[in-house]
C-alpha positions in Angstrom: -9.9 77.5 -33.1 -10.9 77.1 -36.3 -14.2 76.0 -36.7 -14.1 74.7 -40.0 -11.3 71.9 -38.8 -12.6 68.4 -38.7 -12.1 66.6 -36.1 -10.4 62.7 -36.4 -12.0 59.6 -36.5 -11.5 56.4 -35.5 -11.0 55.6 -39.0 -8.8 58.4 -39.8 -5.3 57.9 -39.4 -4.0 60.7 -41.3 -6.1 63.1 -39.0 -4.8 61.4 -35.6 -7.6 58.8 -35.3 -7.0 54.8 -35.3 -6.6 53.3 -38.5 -7.9 49.4 -39.1 -5.0 47.8 -38.1 -4.8 49.7 -34.9 -7.9 49.0 -34.1 -7.1 45.2 -34.5 -3.9 45.3 -32.4 -6.0 46.8 -29.7 -8.6 44.0 -29.8 -6.4 41.6 -29.9 -5.0 43.0 -26.6 -8.3 42.8 -25.1 -9.2 39.3 -26.2 -5.7 38.3 -25.0 -5.8 40.1 -21.8 -9.7 38.8 -20.9 -8.4 35.7 -21.9 -5.9 35.4 -19.2 -8.1 36.3 -16.8 -10.5 33.5 -17.7 -7.8 31.0 -17.7 -6.6 32.3 -14.4 -10.1 31.7 -13.1 -10.2 28.3 -14.7 -7.1 27.7 -13.1 -8.4 28.7 -9.8 -11.9 26.9 -9.5 -9.3 23.8 -10.9 -7.4 24.0 -7.6 -10.1 24.2 -5.5 -11.6 21.5 -7.2 -8.3 19.0 -6.7 -8.8 20.6 -2.8 -12.2 19.2 -2.1 -11.6 15.8 -3.9 -8.5 15.4 -2.3 -10.5 16.7 1.5 -13.0 14.3 0.3 -11.0 11.4 -0.4 -9.1 11.5 3.0 -11.4 12.7 5.1 -14.9 11.8 3.6 -14.4 8.1 1.8 -10.7 7.0 2.6 -7.9 7.4 5.9 -4.9 6.7 6.4 -2.5 5.7 9.4 0.4 4.2 10.4 0.6 0.4 12.1 1.9 1.5 15.3 2.9 -1.7 16.3 3.6 -5.7 15.7 -0.1 -6.7 16.5 -0.4 -7.6 13.0 3.2 -8.7 12.1 3.7 -10.7 9.4 0.9 -9.6 7.5 1.5 -5.9 8.5 4.0 -4.6 10.0 4.8 -1.8 12.4 4.9 1.3 10.5 3.5 0.1 7.3 0.6 2.8 6.0 -2.9 1.2 5.9 -5.7 2.3 3.3 -8.6 2.2 5.2 -12.2 3.1 3.8 -14.5 4.9 6.2 -17.7 4.3 4.9 -17.5 0.6 5.7 -18.1 0.0 9.5 -20.1 -3.7 9.3 -16.9 -5.5 8.9 -17.4 -9.3 7.8 -15.3 -12.4 9.6 -11.7 -12.0 8.3 -11.6 -8.4 7.4 -8.9 -5.6 9.4 -10.7 -3.0 10.6 -9.2 0.5 11.7 -10.6 1.4 15.2 -9.8 3.3 18.4 -9.9 2.1 21.9 -9.3 4.0 25.1 -6.5 2.6 27.6 -7.0 2.8 31.2 -5.4 6.1 31.2 -8.1 7.8 29.6 -5.5 8.0 25.8 -7.8 7.1 22.7 -5.4 4.3 20.7 -5.9 3.9 17.0 -5.1 0.3 16.5 -5.8 -2.5 13.6 -6.9 -6.1 14.2 -9.2 -8.7 12.2 -12.4 -9.5 12.4 -13.0 -13.4 13.9 -16.4 -12.9 14.8 -19.3 -11.1 14.3 -22.9 -9.8 15.9 -24.6 -13.2 16.8 -22.1 -15.0 17.2 -20.4 -17.2 19.8 -16.4 -16.6 20.5 -14.5 -19.0 22.6 -10.6 -19.5 23.2 -9.6 -23.7 24.5 -6.7 -24.1 27.0 -5.1 -25.5 24.2 -5.0 -22.6 21.5 -8.4 -23.5 19.4 -10.6 -20.4 18.0 -14.3 -21.6 18.3 -16.6 -19.2 16.7 -20.2 -21.2 17.2 -19.0 -24.0 18.3 -16.8 -25.0 15.3 -12.8 -24.1 15.2 -11.4 -21.1 12.9 -9.1 -22.2 10.5 -6.5 -19.3 9.3 -4.3 -19.7 6.5 -2.7 -16.3 6.7 -1.7 -16.4 10.6 0.9 -18.1 11.6 1.2 -17.7 15.6 -0.8 -20.2 18.1 -3.5 -17.9 20.0 -3.0 -17.9 23.7 -5.3 -16.1 26.8 -4.3 -13.5 28.6 -2.9 -13.7 32.1 -4.0 -10.5 33.9 -6.4 -8.3 31.6 -8.7 -5.8 33.6 -11.3 -6.0 31.0 -11.1 -9.5 29.2 -13.7 -11.2 28.5 -15.2 -14.2 29.8 -15.7 -16.9 27.2 -17.8 -18.7 26.0 -18.7 -14.8 25.0 -21.7 -13.7 22.7 -21.7 -10.6 20.7 -24.4 -8.1 20.8 -25.7 -6.0 18.6 -23.2 -3.8 16.9 -20.1 -5.6 18.3 -17.7 -7.7 16.6 -14.6 -9.6 18.3 -10.8 -9.2 16.9 -7.5 -10.6 17.2 -3.8 -9.3 16.0 -2.3 -11.7 13.7 0.2 -11.8 16.2 -1.3 -14.1 18.2 1.0 -14.4 21.5 1.8 -10.5 21.8 -0.9 -8.7 20.3 -3.9 -6.7 22.7 -7.2 -7.2 21.2 -10.4 -8.0 22.2 -8.9 -11.0 24.8 -8.1 -7.6 26.6 -10.3 -5.5 26.0 -13.6 -7.5 24.9 -15.3 -6.6 21.8 -15.5 -3.5 19.5 -18.2 -1.2 18.6 -19.2 -0.4 15.6 -19.0 3.2 17.0 -15.8 2.7 17.3 -14.7 1.7 14.1 -12.8 3.8 11.8 -13.3 1.8 8.9 -12.0 -1.8 6.9 -8.4 -1.6 5.7 -8.0 -1.6 1.8 -4.8 -2.0 1.4 -1.6 -1.7 2.8 1.8 0.4 1.2 5.1 -0.8 3.1 7.4 0.8 4.9 10.3 -0.2 2.8 8.9 0.8 -0.6 7.6 4.6 0.3 
């Protein structure tokens, strides 16, 4: 081994080291690789944030269900998509709500109906098909069906009915056919899933 031979340096391309151009190219490659990793990390963070926001919207703030029957026809038709706000569980009269009721077989049903009276109100349906709330006839411009009393219903309330705390009385817009509080009585606040905010028509999807 020649002890007098000078080892190459990074700035000595003639002796096997890297010159300024090679150093600059290597630095660019390293930076490009680092930027690629950062871009990938940013993409993963954006995907996680999007999934989190979507989850919050669909499972915390908003809900979607399909209108299962003709109870709210013609305003909401069977098969229409119903978007509701989960955090609003104290509806006012004329709000449309999504709620759950248990049928005689123990099956939980998701239902959609219009609130016509809330806690503290006195509800009555006359034999002539007039809806009374606190003794006053209710006029509804968006309901075209005449209201009737159910002939046979196991849980039908007796009228006049005074609504208790956290109770509301609901009716379907198709009054001649709908299954609603005339059949199963008041809806409890704990049974309400949310208040309807918009409808997506089936024929527009």
